[in-house]
N, C-alpha and C positions, 0 to 999 in steps of 0.2 A: 843222788842219794847213794849211800854206801852199802846198799844191800846186795853187793856182788856175791856175798856168801850164799844167797838163796837162788841166784839165777841158774837157769838150766832146766833139764828134764828130770822127771822122777817116775819111777815105776809105781809108786804108791804115795798117797798123802793121807795122813791120819790126824784127826782131832783128838786131843787128850783132855778136853774140857777147858775151863771148869763148868761151862754151860754149853748150850747148843750153838753159841755164836760162831765158833770156829767152823763147824759143819755147815752152817748157813752160808758163811762167806766162801767156803770151798765150793758149794753148789753154785753160788752166784758167779763164780769165776772159773767154772768148768774144770774144777780140780777134784771132783767127787764121783768117780765112776762106780763106786760101791760104798757100802756103809761099814763103818768101824764099830767096834763094841761100845765105845764111849760117846759116839756122836750125839745121841739124844739123852744122855745122862747128866745129872748134876754131880760133879766131883770137886767140891770146894777145896779139898786139901790135896795138894800135889803129892805129899809123902804117901798117901794111900794109893794113888795111881802108880807110883814107883814100886810099891809093894806088890801090886798086881802083876807088874812085869817080872819082878823077881821070882814070883811063884807061878809064872806063866798062866795067870788068870785061873788057877786050878779051882778056887772056890767062889768064882764070880757068879753072883746072883743065884746061889744055891737056895733051895726052897726053905731049908731050916734056918737060914739067916735073914729071911725077909720079914718085914713088918709093914702092914698096911697103915699108912699115916693118915690118909683121908683123901679128899678130892683135890687133884691138881687143877682141874677144870671141870665143868659139868659133864664132860665126855670122857675124862681120863682120871684114873686113880694115881695118887702119889704113893709109891712103894719104896721102902728103904731097904737096901742091903746093909744091915747094921754091922756086919763083920768088916766090910770094905769101905764103909761110909760113902756109898754110891746111892744116888736117888734116881728112880725111874718115874718119869711123868708122861711118857709117850707110848707105853707098851700095853697097859691094861685098860681096855675100854670099859666104861661103866655099863654099857649095854650087855656085856657078857660076864663081868666080874662085879663083886660087891665089896662092902667094907669088911666082910667076914670070910670071903672065899675068893681065891684067885683061880677061877675055872680054866682060864686059858694059859695057865702057867706052863704046861708041857710044850705048847706051841711057841710061846715066848722064849723059853729056854733053848729050844731047838734053833730058833732064829739067832739068838745071841751066841750059841756055840758055833754056828757056822761062821759068824763074824770073827769070833776069837780064833778059830782054826785058820781062817784066811790070814789074819794078822800074824799069827805065829809062823805061818809058812812064808809070808813076805819078809819077816825079820831075817830069815835064813837065805832067801833066794833073790830078793830084790837088789839090784845094783845101787839104787839110790832111793832113799825114803825121806819125805818131809813130814815132821811132826809139828803140830800147831797147838800151843797152850795159851789160854788167857788166864790171867791172875796167877802169877808165880813170882817167888822171890829169887834172888841170885843164888842163895844157898841151896834152895830146893832144886833149882834148875841144874846146878852143878852136879848134884846127886843123880838127877834124872839122866844127865849126859853120861855119867860114869856107868850107871846100870845099863843103859842102852848100848854103850860101847862094849860091854861085856857079853851082850847077847847077839848083836847084829853082826852079820858076816861081812857086810860091805860098807858103803858110804851112807851117811845120814846127815840131816840138818834139823835144827829145832828153831822154830819161830816162836818167840814169847811176846805176847801183846798184853800189856797192862794199860789201865786207864787212869787218867788224872786231869788236873786243870790245865791242859795244854791246848794249843790252837791248831796243831797239825801233827805230823809224824815226828816224834822226838826219839832219836837213836840213843840207846843207853850205854853202848860200848862195854858190855860185860866181858870180863876176861875169861871166857869159857870157850874152848874149841867147839866149832860146829854150831854155835848159838848166835842168833841174831835177835836182839831184844829191842823193842820199841815201846813207847807210850803214846796212846791215842786219846783224843778228847773224851771226857766222861759225861758230857751233858746228855747224849742220846746214843748209847752204844749199839743198839739193835739196827737202826737204819741210818743214823746220822753220820756214820763213818764209812759208808759204802765206797765213796770215791777214794778214801785213803787205803782201804783194803785192796781196792783194784790197783792202786799204785804199788802196794807191797808185792802184789802178785804179777806185776806187769811183764816180768821176764821169766815167769815160772810156768812150766807146762808139763803135761803128762807125756810119757814116752810110749 
């Protein structure tokens, strides 16, 4: 396989959405020693994630931008950061919050701020960072790479995983520096591709 670009050690590995899949696979492959701010968020549009980096997450999940959409599950609320088009469905427990009041918002915001601050610190100090994004176009990924390059002090790599009617790992050979793009089967993305994710990460480790 031609994923030599990814091989080696990293000081940090971060999921950039679009769902929890990246964070789940990081955990399965021992690449998730800490949580990132977007691990358990829904971020369907990569341009919004890019904007968060451009403004250093300054208005991420601010209370005045939040809207309670409904129930994500019987135990969790679905809450939208309408300014940044970010969806939270793992932060607000229904036992402590309601469809009209986010009682635990201060604690949730404190947790997210810690994760943001750690990310911003890693951008400046880490010698090598791996970012993982599912659901991305070539054009949006090129812009993400440009913005990250303007912020990050040292080396970084971006793994892009899209899904389609394929039978294994299909390399896309996008002409973007530091980017390794693949397509995985779309028939069962949550558990059906575990062996393929393991193959992608086979020579990737934390330093």
